[in-house]
ZAVEX-18656 format. One line per field, with one value per residue (C-alpha): residue number from 1; residue in one letter; x, y, z. Coordinates in steps of 0.1 Angstrom, whole numbers, plus 2048, in hexadecimal, padded with zeros to 3 digits. Layout:
REM ZAVEX-18656
num: c(NUM, ...)
residu: c(a, ...)
px: c(X, ...)
py: c(Y, ...)
pz: c(Z, ...)
REM end
This chain:
REM ZAVEX-18656
num: c(1, 2, 3, 4, 5, 6, 7, 8, 9, 10, 11, 12, 13, 14, 15, 16, 17, 18, 19, 20, 21, 22, 23, 24, 25, 26, 27, 28, 29, 30, 31, 32, 33, 34, 35, 36, 37, 38, 39, 40, 41, 42, 43, 44, 45, 46, 47, 48, 49, 50, 51, 52, 53, 54, 55, 56, 57, 58, 59, 60, 61, 62, 63, 64, 65, 66, 67, 68, 69, 70, 71, 72, 73, 74, 75, 76, 77, 78, 79, 80, 81, 82, 83, 84, 85, 86, 87, 88, 89, 90, 91, 92, 93, 94, 95, 96, 97, 98, 99, 100, 101, 102, 103, 104, 105, 106, 107, 108, 109, 110, 111, 112, 113, 114, 115, 116, 117, 118, 119, 120, 121, 122, 123, 124, 125, 126, 127, 128, 129, 130, 131, 132, 133, 134, 135, 136, 137, 138, 139, 140, 141, 142, 143, 144, 145, 146, 147, 148, 149, 150, 151, 152, 153, 154, 155, 156, 157, 158, 159, 160, 161, 162, 163, 164, 165, 166, 167, 168, 169, 170, 171, 172, 173, 174, 175, 176, 177, 178, 179, 180, 181, 182, 183, 184, 185, 186, 187, 188, 189, 190, 191, 192, 193, 194, 195, 196, 197, 198, 199, 200, 201, 202, 203, 204, 205, 206, 207, 208, 209, 210, 211, 212, 213, 214, 215, 216, 217, 218, 219, 220, 221, 222, 223, 224, 225, 226, 227, 228, 229, 230, 231, 232, 233, 234, 235, 236, 237, 238, 239, 240, 241, 242, 243, 244, 245, 246, 247, 248, 249, 250, 251, 252, 253, 254, 255, 256, 257, 258, 259, 260, 261, 262, 263, 264, 265, 266, 267, 268, 269, 270, 271, 272, 273, 274, 275, 276, 277, 278, 279, 280, 281, 282, 283, 284, 285, 286, 287, 288, 289, 290, 291, 292, 293, 294, 295, 296, 297, 298, 299, 300, 301, 302, 303, 304, 305, 306, 307, 308, 309, 310, 311, 312, 313, 314, 315, 316, 317, 318, 319, 320, 321, 322, 323, 324, 325, 326, 327, 328, 329, 330, 331, 332, 333, 334, 335, 336, 337, 338, 339, 340, 341, 342, 343, 344, 345, 346, 347, 348, 349, 350, 351, 352, 353, 354, 355, 356, 357, 358, 359, 360, 361, 362, 363, 364, 365, 366, 367, 368, 369, 370, 371, 372, 373, 374, 375, 376, 377, 378, 379, 380, 381, 382, 383, 384, 385, 386, 387, 388, 389, 390, 391, 392, 393, 394, 395, 396, 397, 398, 399, 400, 401, 402, 403, 404, 405, 406, 407, 408, 409, 410, 411, 412, 413, 414, 415, 416, 417, 418, 419, 420, 421, 422, 423, 424, 425, 426, 427, 428, 429, 430, 431, 432, 433, 434, 435, 436, 437, 438, 439, 440, 441, 442, 443, 444, 445, 446, 447, 448, 449, 450, 451, 452, 453, 454, 455, 456, 457, 458, 459, 460, 461, 462, 463, 464, 465, 466, 467, 468, 469, 470, 471, 472, 473, 474, 475, 476, 477, 478, 479, 480)
residu: c(x, x, x, x, x, x, x, x, x, x, x, x, x, x, x, x, x, x, x, x, x, x, x, x, x, x, x, x, x, x, x, x, x, x, x, x, x, x, x, x, x, x, x, x, x, x, x, x, x, x, x, x, x, x, x, x, x, x, x, x, x, x, x, x, x, x, x, x, x, x, x, x, x, x, x, x, x, x, x, x, x, x, x, x, x, x, x, x, x, x, x, x, x, x, x, x, x, x, x, x, x, x, x, x, x, x, x, x, x, x, x, x, x, x, x, x, x, x, x, x, x, x, x, x, x, x, x, x, x, x, x, x, x, x, x, x, x, x, x, x, x, x, x, x, x, x, x, x, x, x, x, x, x, x, x, x, x, x, x, x, x, x, x, x, x, x, x, x, x, x, x, x, x, x, x, x, x, x, x, x, x, x, x, x, x, x, x, x, x, x, x, x, x, x, x, x, x, x, x, x, x, x, x, x, x, x, x, x, x, x, x, x, x, x, x, x, x, x, x, x, x, x, x, x, x, x, x, x, x, x, x, x, x, x, x, x, x, x, x, x, x, x, x, x, x, x, x, x, x, x, x, x, x, x, x, x, x, x, x, x, x, x, x, x, x, x, x, x, x, x, x, x, x, x, x, x, x, x, x, x, x, x, x, x, x, x, x, x, x, x, x, x, x, x, x, x, x, x, x, x, x, x, x, x, x, x, x, x, x, x, x, x, x, x, x, x, x, x, x, x, x, x, x, x, x, x, x, x, x, x, x, x, x, x, x, x, x, x, x, x, x, x, x, x, x, x, x, x, x, x, x, x, x, x, x, x, x, x, x, x, x, x, x, x, x, x, x, x, x, x, x, x, x, x, x, x, x, x, x, x, x, x, x, x, x, x, x, x, x, x, x, x, x, x, x, x, x, x, x, x, x, x, x, x, x, x, x, x, x, x, x, x, x, x, x, x, x, x, x, x, x, x, x, x, x, x, x, x, x, x, x, x, x, x, x, x, x, x, x, x, x, x, x, x, x, x, x, x, x, x, x, x, x, x, x, x, x, x, x, x, x, x, x, x, x, x, x, x, x, x, x, x, x, x, x, x, x, x, x, x)
px: c(7D1, 7D6, 7BD, 7C4, 7BD, 7C2, 7CF, 7DC, 7E3, 7FA, 7EF, 7CD, 7D7, 7CB, 7E0, 7D8, 7B3, 7AD, 7C2, 7AD, 78C, 797, 7A4, 782, 76F, 782, 776, 794, 793, 7A4, 7B2, 7C1, 7D9, 7D8, 7E4, 7E0, 7CF, 7C2, 7CC, 7AE, 7BE, 7A3, 7AE, 7A7, 7AA, 7B6, 7DB, 7EE, 7DA, 7B8, 7C2, 7DF, 7E6, 7D3, 7B0, 7B5, 7CD, 7B5, 799, 7AF, 7BA, 795, 78C, 7AA, 7A2, 77E, 78C, 7A4, 788, 771, 78D, 79C, 789, 763, 766, 76F, 74C, 73C, 736, 73F, 748, 756, 768, 76F, 77E, 788, 782, 79F, 791, 771, 785, 798, 777, 76A, 78B, 788, 764, 76D, 789, 771, 757, 772, 781, 75F, 757, 775, 768, 747, 758, 76C, 74B, 73A, 756, 75B, 77E, 78C, 79D, 7BA, 7C1, 7E5, 809, 811, 833, 83F, 84A, 851, 844, 833, 824, 803, 810, 820, 81D, 816, 813, 7FA, 801, 7F1, 7CC, 7C4, 7A0, 794, 7AE, 7CB, 7EB, 7F3, 7E8, 7F8, 7E7, 7F0, 7EF, 7F1, 7FA, 806, 804, 81B, 80B, 819, 81E, 836, 83D, 84A, 870, 87F, 8A0, 8BC, 8BE, 89B, 885, 860, 848, 82A, 826, 842, 852, 839, 839, 81A, 805, 80C, 808, 7E4, 7DA, 7E7, 7CE, 7D5, 7E5, 809, 813, 834, 838, 858, 856, 874, 86E, 85C, 84D, 829, 822, 836, 824, 801, 805, 817, 7FA, 7E0, 7F0, 7FA, 7D5, 7CC, 7E3, 806, 825, 834, 858, 861, 886, 88F, 8B1, 8AF, 8BC, 89D, 879, 862, 87E, 869, 84F, 851, 865, 848, 832, 84C, 853, 82E, 829, 845, 836, 813, 820, 835, 817, 803, 81E, 830, 855, 867, 88C, 8A0, 8C3, 8C2, 8D7, 8C5, 8DB, 8D3, 8AF, 8A7, 886, 87B, 85C, 858, 85B, 876, 896, 8A5, 8C8, 8CF, 8E6, 8D5, 8DC, 8F7, 909, 8FE, 8F6, 8D1, 8BA, 895, 87F, 85C, 840, 83F, 853, 846, 85F, 854, 872, 863, 858, 869, 859, 84B, 85F, 86F, 863, 851, 866, 86F, 88D, 877, 86B, 88B, 884, 896, 892, 8AC, 8C4, 8A9, 890, 87A, 871, 87C, 861, 85C, 844, 827, 831, 83D, 85A, 876, 861, 845, 821, 82E, 827, 82D, 81C, 819, 832, 848, 852, 862, 84E, 83D, 82F, 80B, 7EB, 7DC, 7FB, 7F8, 7D3, 7DB, 7F7, 7DE, 7C6, 7E2, 7EF, 7CC, 7C6, 7E9, 7E0, 7C0, 7D4, 7CC, 7E6, 7E2, 7FA, 803, 813, 826, 82B, 805, 803, 7F9, 809, 7F5, 7FE, 7DE, 7E9, 7D7, 7DA, 7DD, 7FB, 7F7, 80A, 80D, 827, 849, 856, 865, 887, 885, 87C, 898, 8B1, 8A6, 8AB, 887, 87A, 85B, 842, 82F, 80F, 804, 7E4, 7DC, 7BD, 7BB, 7AD, 792, 76F, 767, 788, 781, 75D, 768, 785, 79F, 7B2, 7D6, 7EA, 7EA, 7EA, 80A, 80A, 829, 826, 83F, 84A, 845, 828, 815, 812, 80B, 829, 821, 805, 80D, 7F2, 7F2, 7CF, 7B0, 7A3, 7C3, 7BE, 79E, 7AA, 7C9, 7B2, 7AB, 7D0, 7D5, 7B9, 7C8, 7EB, 7DF, 7CF, 7EF, 7DC, 7EB, 7E7, 7D0, 7B8, 7B2, 7B0, 794, 77F, 762, 765, 748, 746, 74C, 763, 786, 78B, 78B, 7AE, 7B8, 7AB, 7BB, 7DD, 7DA, 7D3, 7F0, 808, 802, 7FF, 7DA, 7CA, 7A9, 7A7, 7CA)
py: c(97E, 95B, 93F, 929, 903, 8E9, 8D1, 8D8, 8B9, 8BD, 8A4, 894, 871, 853, 85D, 882, 881, 866, 87A, 899, 886, 876, 897, 8A7, 88A, 892, 8B6, 8C8, 8E4, 8D5, 8E0, 8CA, 8D8, 8C7, 8D2, 8B3, 8B9, 89F, 8A1, 8B8, 8D1, 8CB, 8CA, 8A9, 899, 875, 878, 85E, 841, 84C, 85F, 84C, 82F, 815, 81C, 820, 803, 7EC, 7F7, 7EE, 7CE, 7C4, 7CE, 7BC, 79D, 79D, 79E, 782, 76D, 773, 76C, 74D, 73F, 740, 721, 70E, 716, 70A, 72E, 735, 759, 763, 782, 790, 7B3, 7CF, 7F5, 803, 827, 81B, 807, 827, 83A, 821, 825, 84B, 84A, 835, 84E, 86B, 85B, 854, 876, 887, 871, 880, 8A3, 899, 88B, 8AC, 8C0, 8A8, 8AB, 8D0, 8CD, 8EB, 8E1, 8F9, 8F7, 8FA, 8F1, 8F2, 8FF, 906, 92A, 92A, 927, 940, 93E, 936, 918, 90E, 925, 915, 927, 919, 924, 91E, 91E, 936, 942, 962, 95F, 964, 952, 948, 94A, 942, 92C, 924, 901, 8F6, 8D3, 8C9, 8A7, 8A3, 889, 893, 86F, 864, 865, 84C, 847, 84F, 841, 858, 857, 84A, 868, 861, 872, 85C, 854, 83D, 83A, 83B, 839, 82C, 84B, 846, 821, 825, 83A, 829, 82E, 80C, 7EC, 7EB, 7CD, 7CA, 7DA, 7DC, 7E2, 7EB, 7DF, 7BF, 7CE, 7D3, 7EE, 7DD, 7BC, 7CB, 7E2, 7C7, 7B0, 7C9, 7CE, 7A9, 7A0, 7BA, 7AB, 7B9, 7A3, 7AD, 7AB, 7B5, 7BE, 7BC, 7C7, 7B2, 78E, 780, 783, 793, 78F, 7A2, 786, 764, 74D, 735, 752, 760, 73E, 737, 75A, 756, 735, 744, 764, 74F, 739, 759, 765, 780, 77E, 788, 78B, 791, 79C, 7B4, 7D3, 7ED, 801, 81B, 821, 830, 83C, 83F, 843, 81D, 81A, 814, 800, 7F4, 7E8, 7D2, 7B8, 798, 784, 770, 78F, 78E, 7AE, 7AE, 7C6, 7C8, 7DB, 7E6, 7FD, 80C, 80B, 80D, 818, 80B, 80B, 817, 838, 856, 86C, 88E, 8A3, 8BC, 8E0, 8DD, 8F7, 8DF, 8F3, 911, 8FE, 8EC, 8CB, 8B9, 89A, 87E, 873, 85D, 879, 86D, 880, 86F, 868, 855, 838, 850, 862, 881, 894, 8A6, 8C6, 8C7, 8C4, 8BB, 897, 884, 865, 84D, 84C, 869, 854, 832, 812, 804, 81B, 80E, 822, 80F, 814, 83A, 839, 828, 842, 85E, 851, 84B, 86F, 87F, 86B, 874, 899, 893, 885, 860, 845, 830, 817, 806, 7E4, 7E7, 7C2, 7BF, 7D4, 7BE, 7BF, 7B8, 7B4, 7B5, 79E, 77D, 76B, 785, 785, 790, 78C, 799, 793, 784, 76D, 74B, 758, 776, 760, 747, 763, 76E, 74B, 747, 724, 721, 708, 70D, 701, 704, 6FB, 6FE, 70D, 6EF, 6DB, 6F5, 6F1, 716, 71D, 701, 70D, 730, 723, 734, 716, 723, 72C, 724, 732, 72F, 735, 738, 734, 734, 710, 712, 72B, 726, 74C, 756, 767, 76A, 762, 760, 75C, 759, 754, 764, 77E, 77C, 7A1, 798, 778, 789, 79E, 77F, 77B, 79F, 79D, 77D, 78C, 7AC, 796, 781, 762, 73F, 72B, 714, 731, 734, 70E, 70D, 728, 71D, 729, 729, 70D, 70F, 72E, 738, 740, 71B, 71A, 731, 718, 6FB, 70D, 714, 6EF, 6E5, 6F8, 6DA, 6C2, 6BC, 6CB, 6BA, 6BA, 6B0)
pz: c(883, 876, 87A, 898, 89B, 8B5, 89B, 878, 862, 844, 82A, 823, 81A, 82F, 84D, 84B, 845, 85F, 878, 871, 876, 896, 8A4, 89B, 8AB, 8CB, 8CB, 8BC, 8A2, 884, 863, 848, 82D, 80B, 7E9, 7D3, 7B1, 799, 774, 76E, 787, 7A2, 7C6, 7D6, 7F8, 7FE, 7F4, 7E0, 7ED, 7E2, 7C2, 7B3, 7C9, 7DD, 7D1, 7AB, 7AA, 7BB, 7A3, 785, 795, 799, 775, 766, 77B, 76E, 74A, 752, 761, 743, 72A, 73B, 758, 752, 73D, 75C, 769, 748, 73D, 719, 710, 6ED, 6E0, 703, 6FF, 716, 714, 727, 726, 736, 750, 758, 75A, 774, 788, 787, 792, 7B0, 7B9, 7B5, 7CC, 7E7, 7E6, 7E7, 805, 818, 810, 81F, 83E, 842, 841, 859, 872, 86D, 860, 84D, 82C, 826, 801, 7F8, 802, 828, 833, 856, 85C, 882, 8A5, 8BC, 8DF, 8CE, 8BB, 89B, 87D, 85B, 83A, 822, 7FE, 7DD, 7E2, 7FE, 803, 7F3, 7D8, 7EF, 7E5, 809, 82D, 84E, 868, 88C, 89A, 8BE, 8B0, 88E, 87D, 85F, 847, 826, 819, 7FE, 7D9, 7C0, 7C0, 79E, 791, 785, 75F, 75A, 756, 75E, 746, 74E, 72A, 71E, 741, 75E, 783, 796, 78C, 767, 768, 775, 757, 738, 71B, 70D, 718, 70C, 6F8, 70B, 72E, 742, 768, 77D, 7A0, 7AC, 7CC, 7D4, 7BA, 79E, 7A3, 7A5, 787, 774, 77B, 76F, 74D, 749, 74D, 733, 719, 71F, 71F, 740, 74B, 76F, 777, 79C, 7A9, 7C9, 7C7, 7D6, 7CB, 7E7, 800, 81A, 81A, 82A, 813, 80F, 803, 7EB, 7DC, 7D6, 7C8, 7B0, 7A4, 79F, 78D, 776, 76E, 766, 74E, 762, 759, 77A, 779, 79A, 7A0, 783, 77F, 769, 752, 737, 72E, 70C, 6FE, 6DA, 6C6, 6C7, 6ED, 707, 707, 728, 72A, 749, 757, 762, 782, 770, 765, 741, 72E, 722, 710, 715, 6FD, 708, 6FE, 720, 741, 764, 77F, 7A1, 7B8, 7D8, 7E6, 7F7, 812, 80A, 823, 80B, 80B, 82D, 83E, 85A, 863, 86C, 88B, 893, 881, 864, 850, 855, 83A, 82A, 829, 846, 865, 885, 89F, 8BF, 8C5, 8C6, 8A6, 8B9, 8A9, 8BB, 8BB, 8D5, 8C8, 8A5, 899, 879, 86C, 84E, 832, 840, 85E, 866, 860, 841, 827, 82A, 82A, 847, 85C, 855, 860, 881, 888, 880, 899, 8B2, 8B0, 8B2, 8D2, 8E0, 8DA, 8ED, 90B, 905, 905, 8E5, 8D8, 8B7, 8B4, 893, 892, 88D, 86E, 850, 82E, 80E, 7E9, 7D4, 7B9, 7AF, 7C6, 7E1, 7F9, 81D, 83D, 860, 87B, 874, 859, 85F, 854, 86C, 88A, 882, 87F, 8A2, 8AF, 8B8, 8BC, 8A6, 898, 877, 868, 843, 831, 80C, 7FC, 7E4, 801, 808, 7F9, 7F6, 7E4, 7CB, 7C6, 7BD, 7A8, 7BF, 7CD, 7CA, 7E9, 80E, 831, 846, 86B, 882, 8A8, 8C5, 8CB, 8F0, 8F6, 8D5, 8D2, 8AE, 89F, 87A, 861, 83C, 821, 7FB, 7EE, 7E1, 7FB, 80F, 817, 82A, 83A, 849, 860, 876, 87A, 884, 89E, 8AC, 8AE, 8BE, 8D9, 8DC, 8D2, 8CF, 8AF, 8C3, 8C9, 8A4, 8A0, 8BA, 8AB, 895, 871, 858, 840, 823, 824, 81C, 841, 849, 83C, 858, 871, 860, 85E, 883, 88A, 874, 88C, 8A3, 887, 88B, 86C, 866, 840, 836)
REM end
């Protein structure tokens, strides 16, 4: 007789492990299936985000920023440092240590919440009156190669993997995706990056700070077209000043590798044939959902033409008691979005009536300065015909920003012209990832820009710029 659980979660990334914990908190018997192994061959929880995504990339961004500050910016404070050097292997060790601590933390949470970790690959085999049948293969208990478990409810949280380009084989040595680019043993002298999205910009920033000459090739005609135009324009200016060479409207052709590195043939935005030679190439052209080899057809499900699983507003699939969350469903491929969906589904299974406002999910790019936004952009609202008013305030007029030598950027707020309801907040600055949280709270509560303008903010602090931008919506900023 197979093991039976109230809830089985397939995948232990941010969406999956949070869903498992919330379901366990609500008194359900819970199992979570995970097969991911680190380079040493050890099974680990946490998925892409904790192992080869959000957490290690932010660790490297922080380390490379410290090196850049010591090399170029401490003199502004009157601090003289000579012969600054970087030990990349030690930096990678620090990154790996943080990852290990975080993944061990999830193992502790599983034990604390009495969640069973089923080690291996989960695949649907059918349905019975008792529930959904799932085969777990690869790391079964007692040396068994597989076991079958029964679930009253299933949450598919299998995440995504890096999209690769045809004709450009990724070996994570000369040509890397996000995983390989987080583990270079030395800083390349010349680095090429295909894709100027979040991952390309963050990884390009890491290696640029550590000494690489970085060229980013982007196929789209506009830089950061998903962001508000004011943000993307300012970001392009800041990255150019830092030395990132970002070329848009590019069509990549043949990519050749040799003992000396990589040669990329491409056509620039003006139609001219170009050749770029680099020591290494990072391919960061988006991600694709992990929905293959799940056996979806065994329970009457299938992925759509883009590989995603179709769900309703509460992440329910077409099959009763089967849900899908995170990168395998519609919406932004963001870890915090997956976490919210994991909590939502666990509470739906418990009979509650939760809700997610997808318009209030923030986006963050952890470059320097950071870029963050929530809600709609000015161009989106104008395309909708919405009457709006905007306010913008620069960090160069903020005492705290000047004191910490981080005065680049601004906060831009967009409100409804008649009701003053906050419709979008767009930030490019130091600590934008923290500042955006106030905007998310405000928009969840349907705040007006005036509400933020009337809230007392600590002085001196970067958060004062939020208030000033809100006041600027009605042209009454106090410090400009």
